PyMOL commands that place a pseudoatom at each C-alpha (Angstrom):
pseudoatom trace, name=CA, resn=MET, resi=1, chain=A, elem=C, hetatm=0, pos=[-0.013, 0.121, -0.117]
pseudoatom trace, name=CA, resn=ASN, resi=2, chain=A, elem=C, hetatm=0, pos=[1.294, 3.597, -0.797]
pseudoatom trace, name=CA, resn=THR, resi=3, chain=A, elem=C, hetatm=0, pos=[2.350, 5.443, 2.361]
pseudoatom trace, name=CA, resn=GLY, resi=4, chain=A, elem=C, hetatm=0, pos=[0.482, 8.600, 1.210]
pseudoatom trace, name=CA, resn=ARG, resi=5, chain=A, elem=C, hetatm=0, pos=[-2.759, 9.807, 2.367]
pseudoatom trace, name=CA, resn=TYR, resi=6, chain=A, elem=C, hetatm=0, pos=[-6.052, 8.706, 0.705]
pseudoatom trace, name=CA, resn=ASN, resi=7, chain=A, elem=C, hetatm=0, pos=[-9.313, 10.695, 0.757]
pseudoatom trace, name=CA, resn=VAL, resi=8, chain=A, elem=C, hetatm=0, pos=[-12.148, 8.840, 1.698]
pseudoatom trace, name=CA, resn=LEU, resi=9, chain=A, elem=C, hetatm=0, pos=[-15.574, 9.983, 1.855]
pseudoatom trace, name=CA, resn=LEU, resi=10, chain=A, elem=C, hetatm=0, pos=[-18.115, 8.494, 4.269]
pseudoatom trace, name=CA, resn=VAL, resi=11, chain=A, elem=C, hetatm=0, pos=[-21.772, 8.926, 3.745]
pseudoatom trace, name=CA, resn=GLU, resi=12, chain=A, elem=C, hetatm=0, pos=[-23.454, 8.078, 7.033]
pseudoatom trace, name=CA, resn=ASP, resi=13, chain=A, elem=C, hetatm=0, pos=[-26.053, 9.562, 8.876]
pseudoatom trace, name=CA, resn=ASP, resi=14, chain=A, elem=C, hetatm=0, pos=[-25.959, 7.570, 12.240]
pseudoatom trace, name=CA, resn=LEU, resi=15, chain=A, elem=C, hetatm=0, pos=[-23.974, 9.848, 14.900]
pseudoatom trace, name=CA, resn=PRO, resi=16, chain=A, elem=C, hetatm=0, pos=[-22.177, 7.109, 16.798]
pseudoatom trace, name=CA, resn=ALA, resi=17, chain=A, elem=C, hetatm=0, pos=[-21.034, 5.190, 13.727]
pseudoatom trace, name=CA, resn=MET, resi=18, chain=A, elem=C, hetatm=0, pos=[-19.789, 8.826, 12.425]
pseudoatom trace, name=CA, resn=GLU, resi=19, chain=A, elem=C, hetatm=0, pos=[-17.856, 8.993, 15.836]
pseudoatom trace, name=CA, resn=LEU, resi=20, chain=A, elem=C, hetatm=0, pos=[-16.423, 5.483, 15.666]
pseudoatom trace, name=CA, resn=ALA, resi=21, chain=A, elem=C, hetatm=0, pos=[-15.514, 6.146, 12.100]
pseudoatom trace, name=CA, resn=HIS, resi=22, chain=A, elem=C, hetatm=0, pos=[-13.727, 9.424, 13.056]
pseudoatom trace, name=CA, resn=ARG, resi=23, chain=A, elem=C, hetatm=0, pos=[-11.654, 7.543, 15.978]
pseudoatom trace, name=CA, resn=ALA, resi=24, chain=A, elem=C, hetatm=0, pos=[-10.817, 4.760, 13.693]
pseudoatom trace, name=CA, resn=ALA, resi=25, chain=A, elem=C, hetatm=0, pos=[-9.286, 7.262, 10.912]
pseudoatom trace, name=CA, resn=VAL, resi=26, chain=A, elem=C, hetatm=0, pos=[-7.601, 9.632, 13.434]
pseudoatom trace, name=CA, resn=GLY, resi=27, chain=A, elem=C, hetatm=0, pos=[-6.438, 7.001, 15.814]
pseudoatom trace, name=CA, resn=SER, resi=28, chain=A, elem=C, hetatm=0, pos=[-5.509, 3.775, 13.761]
pseudoatom trace, name=CA, resn=CYS, resi=29, chain=A, elem=C, hetatm=0, pos=[-5.592, 4.728, 10.047]
pseudoatom trace, name=CA, resn=PRO, resi=30, chain=A, elem=C, hetatm=0, pos=[-3.133, 7.888, 9.544]
pseudoatom trace, name=CA, resn=GLU, resi=31, chain=A, elem=C, hetatm=0, pos=[-3.275, 7.221, 5.841]
pseudoatom trace, name=CA, resn=ILE, resi=32, chain=A, elem=C, hetatm=0, pos=[-6.834, 8.196, 5.600]
pseudoatom trace, name=CA, resn=SER, resi=33, chain=A, elem=C, hetatm=0, pos=[-8.170, 11.654, 5.289]
pseudoatom trace, name=CA, resn=LEU, resi=34, chain=A, elem=C, hetatm=0, pos=[-11.725, 11.302, 6.051]
pseudoatom trace, name=CA, resn=THR, resi=35, chain=A, elem=C, hetatm=0, pos=[-14.533, 13.425, 5.173]
pseudoatom trace, name=CA, resn=MET, resi=36, chain=A, elem=C, hetatm=0, pos=[-18.060, 12.589, 6.419]
pseudoatom trace, name=CA, resn=VAL, resi=37, chain=A, elem=C, hetatm=0, pos=[-21.341, 13.461, 4.770]
pseudoatom trace, name=CA, resn=GLY, resi=38, chain=A, elem=C, hetatm=0, pos=[-24.317, 13.101, 6.893]
pseudoatom trace, name=CA, resn=GLY, resi=39, chain=A, elem=C, hetatm=0, pos=[-27.062, 11.802, 4.301]
pseudoatom trace, name=CA, resn=GLY, resi=40, chain=A, elem=C, hetatm=0, pos=[-28.083, 11.301, 0.693]
pseudoatom trace, name=CA, resn=ASP, resi=41, chain=A, elem=C, hetatm=0, pos=[-29.186, 14.845, -0.114]
pseudoatom trace, name=CA, resn=THR, resi=42, chain=A, elem=C, hetatm=0, pos=[-26.145, 16.280, 1.447]
pseudoatom trace, name=CA, resn=VAL, resi=43, chain=A, elem=C, hetatm=0, pos=[-23.737, 14.208, -0.279]
pseudoatom trace, name=CA, resn=LEU, resi=44, chain=A, elem=C, hetatm=0, pos=[-25.112, 15.333, -3.693]
pseudoatom trace, name=CA, resn=ASP, resi=45, chain=A, elem=C, hetatm=0, pos=[-24.584, 19.089, -2.266]
pseudoatom trace, name=CA, resn=TRP, resi=46, chain=A, elem=C, hetatm=0, pos=[-21.091, 18.123, -1.232]
pseudoatom trace, name=CA, resn=LEU, resi=47, chain=A, elem=C, hetatm=0, pos=[-20.029, 16.536, -4.526]
pseudoatom trace, name=CA, resn=ASN, resi=48, chain=A, elem=C, hetatm=0, pos=[-21.566, 19.725, -6.625]
pseudoatom trace, name=CA, resn=ASP, resi=49, chain=A, elem=C, hetatm=0, pos=[-19.444, 22.147, -4.431]
pseudoatom trace, name=CA, resn=SER, resi=50, chain=A, elem=C, hetatm=0, pos=[-16.501, 19.941, -4.567]
pseudoatom trace, name=CA, resn=VAL, resi=51, chain=A, elem=C, hetatm=0, pos=[-16.693, 19.968, -8.285]
pseudoatom trace, name=CA, resn=ALA, resi=52, chain=A, elem=C, hetatm=0, pos=[-17.508, 23.578, -8.305]
pseudoatom trace, name=CA, resn=ASN, resi=53, chain=A, elem=C, hetatm=0, pos=[-14.457, 24.326, -6.241]
pseudoatom trace, name=CA, resn=LYS, resi=54, chain=A, elem=C, hetatm=0, pos=[-12.058, 22.027, -8.115]
pseudoatom trace, name=CA, resn=GLU, resi=55, chain=A, elem=C, hetatm=0, pos=[-11.542, 19.992, -5.035]
pseudoatom trace, name=CA, resn=GLN, resi=56, chain=A, elem=C, hetatm=0, pos=[-9.988, 16.656, -5.414]
pseudoatom trace, name=CA, resn=MET, resi=57, chain=A, elem=C, hetatm=0, pos=[-12.351, 13.774, -5.456]
pseudoatom trace, name=CA, resn=PRO, resi=58, chain=A, elem=C, hetatm=0, pos=[-12.359, 10.969, -2.923]
pseudoatom trace, name=CA, resn=TYR, resi=59, chain=A, elem=C, hetatm=0, pos=[-10.078, 7.876, -3.442]
pseudoatom trace, name=CA, resn=ILE, resi=60, chain=A, elem=C, hetatm=0, pos=[-13.023, 5.677, -2.086]
pseudoatom trace, name=CA, resn=ILE, resi=61, chain=A, elem=C, hetatm=0, pos=[-16.575, 6.380, -1.362]
pseudoatom trace, name=CA, resn=LEU, resi=62, chain=A, elem=C, hetatm=0, pos=[-18.118, 4.443, 1.561]
pseudoatom trace, name=CA, resn=ILE, resi=63, chain=A, elem=C, hetatm=0, pos=[-21.836, 4.651, 1.686]
pseudoatom trace, name=CA, resn=ASP, resi=64, chain=A, elem=C, hetatm=0, pos=[-24.389, 3.269, 4.199]
pseudoatom trace, name=CA, resn=LEU, resi=65, chain=A, elem=C, hetatm=0, pos=[-27.317, 2.066, 2.280]
pseudoatom trace, name=CA, resn=ASN, resi=66, chain=A, elem=C, hetatm=0, pos=[-30.013, 3.348, 4.946]
pseudoatom trace, name=CA, resn=LEU, resi=67, chain=A, elem=C, hetatm=0, pos=[-29.868, 7.026, 4.735]
pseudoatom trace, name=CA, resn=PRO, resi=68, chain=A, elem=C, hetatm=0, pos=[-32.864, 9.487, 5.381]
pseudoatom trace, name=CA, resn=LYS, resi=69, chain=A, elem=C, hetatm=0, pos=[-34.510, 11.291, 2.551]
pseudoatom trace, name=CA, resn=LEU, resi=70, chain=A, elem=C, hetatm=0, pos=[-32.586, 10.138, -0.237]
pseudoatom trace, name=CA, resn=ASP, resi=71, chain=A, elem=C, hetatm=0, pos=[-31.864, 6.345, 0.251]
pseudoatom trace, name=CA, resn=GLY, resi=72, chain=A, elem=C, hetatm=0, pos=[-28.252, 4.907, -0.535]
pseudoatom trace, name=CA, resn=LEU, resi=73, chain=A, elem=C, hetatm=0, pos=[-29.399, 3.297, -3.735]
pseudoatom trace, name=CA, resn=ALA, resi=74, chain=A, elem=C, hetatm=0, pos=[-30.596, 6.514, -5.050]
pseudoatom trace, name=CA, resn=VAL, resi=75, chain=A, elem=C, hetatm=0, pos=[-27.256, 8.077, -3.955]
pseudoatom trace, name=CA, resn=LEU, resi=76, chain=A, elem=C, hetatm=0, pos=[-25.388, 5.232, -5.629]
pseudoatom trace, name=CA, resn=ARG, resi=77, chain=A, elem=C, hetatm=0, pos=[-27.248, 5.841, -9.043]
pseudoatom trace, name=CA, resn=LYS, resi=78, chain=A, elem=C, hetatm=0, pos=[-26.551, 9.545, -8.889]
pseudoatom trace, name=CA, resn=LEU, resi=79, chain=A, elem=C, hetatm=0, pos=[-22.829, 9.135, -7.859]
pseudoatom trace, name=CA, resn=ARG, resi=80, chain=A, elem=C, hetatm=0, pos=[-22.366, 6.708, -10.852]
pseudoatom trace, name=CA, resn=MET, resi=81, chain=A, elem=C, hetatm=0, pos=[-24.054, 9.224, -13.375]
pseudoatom trace, name=CA, resn=HIS, resi=82, chain=A, elem=C, hetatm=0, pos=[-21.761, 12.143, -12.283]
pseudoatom trace, name=CA, resn=ASP, resi=83, chain=A, elem=C, hetatm=0, pos=[-18.754, 12.508, -14.325]
pseudoatom trace, name=CA, resn=ALA, resi=84, chain=A, elem=C, hetatm=0, pos=[-16.746, 13.318, -11.249]
pseudoatom trace, name=CA, resn=THR, resi=85, chain=A, elem=C, hetatm=0, pos=[-17.356, 10.015, -9.427]
pseudoatom trace, name=CA, resn=ARG, resi=86, chain=A, elem=C, hetatm=0, pos=[-18.115, 7.675, -12.029]
pseudoatom trace, name=CA, resn=ASN, resi=87, chain=A, elem=C, hetatm=0, pos=[-14.952, 5.740, -11.877]
pseudoatom trace, name=CA, resn=ILE, resi=88, chain=A, elem=C, hetatm=0, pos=[-14.317, 6.041, -7.941]
pseudoatom trace, name=CA, resn=PRO, resi=89, chain=A, elem=C, hetatm=0, pos=[-14.771, 2.712, -6.051]
pseudoatom trace, name=CA, resn=ILE, resi=90, chain=A, elem=C, hetatm=0, pos=[-18.080, 2.778, -4.015]
pseudoatom trace, name=CA, resn=VAL, resi=91, chain=A, elem=C, hetatm=0, pos=[-18.290, 0.500, -1.044]
pseudoatom trace, name=CA, resn=ALA, resi=92, chain=A, elem=C, hetatm=0, pos=[-22.021, 0.194, 0.004]
pseudoatom trace, name=CA, resn=PHE, resi=93, chain=A, elem=C, hetatm=0, pos=[-22.586, -1.135, 3.655]
pseudoatom trace, name=CA, resn=SER, resi=94, chain=A, elem=C, hetatm=0, pos=[-25.522, -1.505, 6.061]
pseudoatom trace, name=CA, resn=ALA, resi=95, chain=A, elem=C, hetatm=0, pos=[-26.344, -3.254, 9.299]
pseudoatom trace, name=CA, resn=GLU, resi=96, chain=A, elem=C, hetatm=0, pos=[-29.338, -5.006, 8.401]
pseudoatom trace, name=CA, resn=TYR, resi=97, chain=A, elem=C, hetatm=0, pos=[-29.571, -6.270, 4.481]
pseudoatom trace, name=CA, resn=THR, resi=98, chain=A, elem=C, hetatm=0, pos=[-30.775, -9.236, 2.512]
pseudoatom trace, name=CA, resn=GLN, resi=99, chain=A, elem=C, hetatm=0, pos=[-29.296, -10.653, -0.582]
pseudoatom trace, name=CA, resn=ALA, resi=100, chain=A, elem=C, hetatm=0, pos=[-31.609, -8.692, -2.561]
pseudoatom trace, name=CA, resn=ASP, resi=101, chain=A, elem=C, hetatm=0, pos=[-30.211, -5.573, -0.886]
pseudoatom trace, name=CA, resn=VAL, resi=102, chain=A, elem=C, hetatm=0, pos=[-26.924, -6.749, -1.916]
pseudoatom trace, name=CA, resn=LEU, resi=103, chain=A, elem=C, hetatm=0, pos=[-27.691, -7.172, -5.387]
pseudoatom trace, name=CA, resn=MET, resi=104, chain=A, elem=C, hetatm=0, pos=[-29.620, -4.143, -5.727]
pseudoatom trace, name=CA, resn=SER, resi=105, chain=A, elem=C, hetatm=0, pos=[-26.574, -2.345, -4.396]
pseudoatom trace, name=CA, resn=TYR, resi=106, chain=A, elem=C, hetatm=0, pos=[-24.478, -3.880, -7.216]
pseudoatom trace, name=CA, resn=ARG, resi=107, chain=A, elem=C, hetatm=0, pos=[-26.922, -2.903, -9.825]
pseudoatom trace, name=CA, resn=ALA, resi=108, chain=A, elem=C, hetatm=0, pos=[-27.187, 0.767, -8.643]
pseudoatom trace, name=CA, resn=GLY, resi=109, chain=A, elem=C, hetatm=0, pos=[-23.261, 0.984, -8.993]
pseudoatom trace, name=CA, resn=ALA, resi=110, chain=A, elem=C, hetatm=0, pos=[-21.449, -0.311, -5.943]
pseudoatom trace, name=CA, resn=ASN, resi=111, chain=A, elem=C, hetatm=0, pos=[-18.223, -2.221, -6.540]
pseudoatom trace, name=CA, resn=THR, resi=112, chain=A, elem=C, hetatm=0, pos=[-18.703, -4.120, -3.269]
pseudoatom trace, name=CA, resn=PHE, resi=113, chain=A, elem=C, hetatm=0, pos=[-20.889, -4.776, -0.374]
pseudoatom trace, name=CA, resn=VAL, resi=114, chain=A, elem=C, hetatm=0, pos=[-19.727, -5.320, 3.335]
pseudoatom trace, name=CA, resn=ALA, resi=115, chain=A, elem=C, hetatm=0, pos=[-21.761, -5.482, 6.665]
pseudoatom trace, name=CA, resn=LYS, resi=116, chain=A, elem=C, hetatm=0, pos=[-21.720, -2.227, 8.397]
pseudoatom trace, name=CA, resn=PRO, resi=117, chain=A, elem=C, hetatm=0, pos=[-19.016, -2.016, 11.115]
pseudoatom trace, name=CA, resn=VAL, resi=118, chain=A, elem=C, hetatm=0, pos=[-20.303, -1.774, 14.689]
pseudoatom trace, name=CA, resn=ASP, resi=119, chain=A, elem=C, hetatm=0, pos=[-17.412, -0.880, 17.069]
pseudoatom trace, name=CA, resn=LEU, resi=120, chain=A, elem=C, hetatm=0, pos=[-13.960, 0.786, 16.866]
pseudoatom trace, name=CA, resn=GLU, resi=121, chain=A, elem=C, hetatm=0, pos=[-12.030, -2.411, 16.013]
pseudoatom trace, name=CA, resn=GLN, resi=122, chain=A, elem=C, hetatm=0, pos=[-14.480, -3.105, 13.130]
pseudoatom trace, name=CA, resn=PHE, resi=123, chain=A, elem=C, hetatm=0, pos=[-14.303, 0.497, 11.687]
pseudoatom trace, name=CA, resn=THR, resi=124, chain=A, elem=C, hetatm=0, pos=[-10.380, 0.200, 11.744]
pseudoatom trace, name=CA, resn=GLY, resi=125, chain=A, elem=C, hetatm=0, pos=[-10.439, -3.117, 10.192]
pseudoatom trace, name=CA, resn=PHE, resi=126, chain=A, elem=C, hetatm=0, pos=[-12.908, -1.916, 7.618]
pseudoatom trace, name=CA, resn=PHE, resi=127, chain=A, elem=C, hetatm=0, pos=[-10.917, 1.187, 6.625]
pseudoatom trace, name=CA, resn=ARG, resi=128, chain=A, elem=C, hetatm=0, pos=[-7.453, -1.101, 6.353]
pseudoatom trace, name=CA, resn=GLU, resi=129, chain=A, elem=C, hetatm=0, pos=[-9.262, -3.815, 4.314]
pseudoatom trace, name=CA, resn=GLN, resi=130, chain=A, elem=C, hetatm=0, pos=[-10.905, -1.243, 1.815]
pseudoatom trace, name=CA, resn=LEU, resi=131, chain=A, elem=C, hetatm=0, pos=[-7.593, 0.568, 1.448]
pseudoatom trace, name=CA, resn=ALA, resi=132, chain=A, elem=C, hetatm=0, pos=[-5.613, -2.411, 1.076]
pseudoatom trace, name=CA, resn=TYR, resi=133, chain=A, elem=C, hetatm=0, pos=[-7.943, -3.727, -1.621]
pseudoatom trace, name=CA, resn=TRP, resi=134, chain=A, elem=C, hetatm=0, pos=[-8.604, -0.692, -3.514]
pseudoatom trace, name=CA, resn=THR, resi=135, chain=A, elem=C, hetatm=0, pos=[-4.900, 0.597, -3.534]
pseudoatom trace, name=CA, resn=GLN, resi=136, chain=A, elem=C, hetatm=0, pos=[-4.190, -2.293, -5.755]
pseudoatom trace, name=CA, resn=PRO, resi=137, chain=A, elem=C, hetatm=0, pos=[-4.105, -0.862, -9.356]
pseudoatom trace, name=CA, resn=ARG, resi=138, chain=A, elem=C, hetatm=0, pos=[-5.456, -3.984, -10.839]
pseudoatom trace, name=CA, resn=GLN, resi=139, chain=A, elem=C, hetatm=0, pos=[-8.400, -4.052, -8.537]
pseudoatom trace, name=CA, resn=ARG, resi=140, chain=A, elem=C, hetatm=0, pos=[-9.320, -0.535, -9.678]
pseudoatom trace, name=CA, resn=GLU, resi=141, chain=A, elem=C, hetatm=0, pos=[-8.857, -1.498, -13.411]
pseudoatom trace, name=CA, resn=LEU, resi=142, chain=A, elem=C, hetatm=0, pos=[-10.923, -4.575, -12.972]
pseudoatom trace, name=CA, resn=ALA, resi=143, chain=A, elem=C, hetatm=0, pos=[-13.727, -2.830, -11.272]
pseudoatom trace, name=CA, resn=PHE, resi=144, chain=A, elem=C, hetatm=0, pos=[-14.285, -0.248, -14.053]
pseudoatom trace, name=CA, resn=ALA, resi=145, chain=A, elem=C, hetatm=0, pos=[-13.047, -2.432, -17.100]
pseudoatom trace, name=CA, resn=ALA, resi=146, chain=A, elem=C, hetatm=0, pos=[-16.451, -3.708, -17.792]
pseudoatom trace, name=CA, resn=GLY, resi=147, chain=A, elem=C, hetatm=0, pos=[-17.912, -0.297, -18.078]
pseudoatom trace, name=CA, resn=GLN, resi=148, chain=A, elem=C, hetatm=0, pos=[-19.537, -0.339, -14.637]
pseudoatom trace, name=CA, resn=GLN, resi=149, chain=A, elem=C, hetatm=0, pos=[-21.474, -3.535, -15.468]
pseudoatom trace, name=CA, resn=GLY, resi=150, chain=A, elem=C, hetatm=0, pos=[-19.948, -5.784, -12.980]
pseudoatom trace, name=CA, resn=ALA, resi=151, chain=A, elem=C, hetatm=0, pos=[-19.354, -6.029, -9.248]
pseudoatom trace, name=CA, resn=THR, resi=152, chain=A, elem=C, hetatm=0, pos=[-16.262, -7.293, -7.524]
pseudoatom trace, name=CA, resn=GLY, resi=153, chain=A, elem=C, hetatm=0, pos=[-18.412, -10.130, -5.843]
pseudoatom trace, name=CA, resn=ARG, resi=154, chain=A, elem=C, hetatm=0, pos=[-17.087, -9.214, -2.288]
pseudoatom trace, name=CA, resn=HIS, resi=155, chain=A, elem=C, hetatm=0, pos=[-19.320, -9.105, 0.523]
for i in range(1, 155): cmd.bond("trace and resi %d" % i, "trace and resi %d" % (i + 1))
show_as sticks, trace
zoom trace
């Protein structure tokens, strides 16, 4: 893994989960520069502002499927349609899900789906696993080689 810093966008509305993610990133994952956005509607505002200000896009987007107002699947579709985020790996997660939820997340544009981390140790492992996986150039190439059609099959 590169020793540089990676911009990671976390789309999560649950305050305790946001706090755990922040603690994991600051305390155990110094290679992560974590940006947190609290919901589906606000991530689209964040994206438009970031593009307008010519800010660097995230290296990875992590998105909870259970978001208020605009759900995670709708956000995934919108992120995949936007030029700025079309080729960024998106990792969907949820605390409660069915196999149908996993398949729908892939169809909406997720590159992978994982169970939602629930404590500091799991969030730290989640960040490390995703960085280790997505910093491999071959994984990024494979994820987008088929024009956004396939999923990585990880969950």
